[in-house]
C-alpha angles and dihedrals in degrees: 000000000000113000113070088355126054092009092057094044091052094046090050091050095241093119142012126225090260091053097044122093108258106156134015091254089062093067096054097044092044092051093046089052088052088056102257121149104272090228090055091044089055094047092049090050091051093047091050100043092049090053093242092127093049089050094047089241099123107098094194096048095108090050091050092047090054091050092050092050090051088057094049097255103164120245092240089059093051091046090050089054089053093058098051117106100177138355136199120227115249093253090056090051091050090053089053092049092048090052091048090056089052091050090047092053090057090045090056102038104026102027098163092052088050095050095043091050094044093050093045090054092045096038094126088071096041114106111190091194089066105027111045099054102076139288098281092065089047092051090049091053091047091053089049093054093043089057087063091066114178091354090072108124123232089254092051090049088055091049090049090053090053091048091055090054092045091051091049089053092052091048089054089058100258127128144189127249120224119271107261125196090218102032103038119090116232096245111354131084109234131208110231131164094343092309138082124254113206122225127249089252090068091069108102112254095028112107117227111258093023094116 
């Protein structure tokens, strides 16, 4: 819905965020406001959100396109519908946003708890040899990955995301403690003395869950 779709439309000035398709409900309500038959508006929404239109598997799509054009639905809106492979309902999106606010609250008021939890969840992409020795080493690795451009692998993109969070943590004045055979947990990042101690599994070459 966003990459190569709504994002491009907004950047090109063809649509605003309030105009762009953000959830499946938006399609039905927009088309009804344009004057389409509510039943057809619902069926178009369902065909789009299931990805049938994007796959060319909706037999009535040309008929629906004609109907939309007759009700002054802009071409960019129709083309946007044709790119969508799946869509959340609005209630689902609201639940995600609500959860994001909760996570943000912890990030602001309990930062170490936030970072320790985040890194524990994303431990597969955490490389202690790069990430626990200060922000300059982190910045150097980020520049190295940025130089790859579009050739960056999925794994490298995951590492880059972690590096961004690690750098943020350093910039906020927090640090890592050394990995310790006796003090580090096998897989969890621990809060200790106002810092975070990485687990043994963050050592390159050690598989998560091996300990």
